[in-house]
ZAFIMI-134159 format. One record per residue (C-alpha): x, y, z; residue number from 0. Coordinates in pm, 1 decimal. Each point is the difference from the previous one (the first is absolute). Layout:
BEGIN
> X|Y|Z|NUM $
...
***
This chain:
BEGIN
> 3935.9|3063.2|5173.9|0 $
> -161.5|-171.7|-290.8|1 $
> -339.4|96.9|-127.3|2 $
> -253.4|-275.5|-67.5|3 $
> -257.8|55.7|-259.8|4 $
> -337.1|-41.0|168.9|5 $
> -221.7|-257.6|-154.4|6 $
> -361.4|96.7|-58.8|7 $
> -234.8|-192.4|221.4|8 $
> -288.4|-163.7|-192.6|9 $
> -357.3|87.4|102.0|10 $
> -153.0|-246.4|247.7|11 $
> -189.8|-249.1|-215.3|12 $
> -94.5|-328.6|168.5|13 $
> -149.5|-315.5|-151.7|14 $
> -343.5|116.0|113.9|15 $
> 39.8|357.6|-127.3|16 $
> -198.5|105.3|-310.3|17 $
> 229.4|-49.2|-294.4|18 $
> 145.0|330.4|-119.8|19 $
> -91.0|-83.8|-359.4|20 $
> -364.6|83.5|72.3|21 $
> -176.4|-327.9|-77.2|22 $
> -161.5|-9.7|340.1|23 $
> 162.5|-333.9|87.2|24 $
> 246.8|-45.0|282.6|25 $
> 366.1|35.1|-78.4|26 $
> 52.7|-373.0|78.1|27 $
> -275.6|-104.7|-244.5|28 $
> 103.0|247.5|-271.6|29 $
> 344.6|130.5|-78.3|30 $
> 165.1|-155.3|308.5|31 $
> -24.3|-347.1|-164.7|32 $
> 187.3|125.9|-305.0|33 $
> 260.9|177.0|211.6|34 $
> 57.8|-315.2|202.0|35 $
> 36.5|-204.9|-318.5|36 $
> -292.5|-233.4|80.4|37 $
> -189.5|119.4|-310.2|38 $
> 76.7|157.7|-333.6|39 $
> -189.4|292.5|-157.2|40 $
> -246.5|-152.1|-242.6|41 $
> -43.0|325.2|-202.2|42 $
> 193.7|312.2|-80.2|43 $
> -241.1|203.4|218.2|44 $
> 61.1|-230.7|289.1|45 $
> 373.7|43.2|-37.7|46 $
> -39.6|372.0|-24.5|47 $
> -211.5|14.2|319.5|48 $
> 256.1|-218.7|181.3|49 $
> 287.8|219.0|-114.9|50 $
> -183.5|315.6|118.5|51 $
> -39.5|-180.1|335.2|52 $
> 364.2|-94.5|1.2|53 $
> 89.7|370.9|-39.6|54 $
> -244.1|80.3|285.3|55 $
> 149.3|-253.7|238.5|56 $
> 354.0|44.1|-140.3|57 $
> 59.3|-359.6|-112.7|58 $
> 306.3|60.9|-233.1|59 $
> 52.1|-373.0|-47.2|60 $
> -345.0|-55.0|-153.6|61 $
> 37.5|300.4|-224.7|62 $
> 333.3|-123.0|-132.7|63 $
> -132.7|-360.9|-47.0|64 $
> -296.2|130.1|-204.4|65 $
> 202.5|239.1|-220.8|66 $
> 98.2|-110.8|-344.2|67 $
> 372.9|-85.0|3.4|68 $
> 56.5|232.4|-304.7|69 $
> -126.7|307.9|186.8|70 $
> 52.3|-94.9|362.4|71 $
> 218.6|244.9|214.9|72 $
> 265.4|-139.0|222.2|73 $
> -189.6|118.9|309.6|74 $
> -315.4|183.3|111.0|75 $
> 53.9|304.9|209.3|76 $
> -299.2|114.8|206.4|77 $
> -51.8|367.6|84.4|78 $
> -56.0|19.5|379.1|79 $
> -241.1|298.4|-51.6|80 $
> -221.0|-177.5|-248.5|81 $
> -320.4|-184.9|102.6|82 $
> -228.1|-169.4|-255.2|83 $
> -363.4|62.7|101.3|84 $
> -227.4|-119.1|-278.4|85 $
> -19.6|-184.2|-335.0|86 $
> -259.7|37.2|-278.1|87 $
> 14.9|-229.8|-302.3|88 $
> -114.4|209.1|-303.3|89 $
> 35.2|-250.3|-284.4|90 $
> 142.7|-341.9|-88.4|91 $
> 75.2|-146.3|-341.1|92 $
> 74.0|-368.8|-45.4|93 $
> 196.9|-141.8|296.5|94 $
> -223.6|-300.1|67.6|95 $
> 102.8|-364.6|39.2|96 $
> -31.4|-32.1|-376.0|97 $
> 233.6|291.8|-91.1|98 $
> 374.1|47.0|-8.0|99 $
> -12.8|380.9|37.0|100 $
> -218.5|243.5|177.3|101 $
> -28.3|367.4|110.4|102 $
> -150.6|151.9|306.7|103 $
> -72.3|371.6|27.2|104 $
> -32.6|121.3|353.9|105 $
> 6.6|297.7|232.6|106 $
> 195.3|-46.1|326.9|107 $
> -42.5|264.9|268.1|108 $
> 279.0|73.3|254.3|109 $
> 123.6|252.4|247.0|110 $
> 352.1|123.4|-4.7|111 $
> 113.4|170.6|319.0|112 $
> -365.8|51.9|73.7|113 $
> -86.3|156.4|-337.8|114 $
> -251.9|-187.1|-219.6|115 $
> 82.2|-112.4|-352.6|116 $
> -86.0|-263.5|-260.7|117 $
> 173.2|-210.3|-257.8|118 $
> -194.2|-76.4|-321.5|119 $
> 164.5|-278.1|-197.1|120 $
> -58.4|-259.4|-270.3|121 $
> 211.4|-304.5|91.1|122 $
> 90.0|-277.8|-247.2|123 $
> 24.1|-355.0|118.3|124 $
> 125.7|-312.3|-178.5|125 $
> 20.5|-371.7|76.6|126 $
> 359.0|-106.3|78.4|127 $
> 72.1|-363.7|81.3|128 $
> -378.4|-46.6|35.9|129 $
> -56.9|274.6|257.8|130 $
> -120.2|354.2|-36.9|131 $
> 271.1|261.1|41.9|132 $
> 7.8|379.0|-19.8|133 $
> 186.4|122.9|-310.2|134 $
> -29.1|377.9|-11.2|135 $
> -237.1|293.4|18.1|136 $
> -108.8|326.6|-154.8|137 $
> -98.1|274.5|227.9|138 $
> -325.1|160.0|-106.5|139 $
> -219.0|291.8|105.8|140 $
***
């Protein structure tokens, strides 16, 4: 008998659901447009929010498309016990339509197997072929 690796099921987020990134807009009007490819992130912060949401809804394709080719992994493996539950933007530097680089410092809250935790990170973004992409990050406290 072969064992199949169970795939984690993404949380139920519909077009009308509040966007997980915390802007207060619906998923369809916020990060859903970016995930669907009908809009591009205009700023590094918008890309960071959309990537957080992609982790929350487990959209590996979007994460890989928005990762710099020089640092992109071959795949994204989601932990079935991990649920992203909140995002707080702490600081941004550059990253506007007029910049080619930007950083976003944030705190993302999660539960892992029911236990609360948080990720505090300063992410670096660059423009690649005209679009914002995630380059790398430094974990902070």
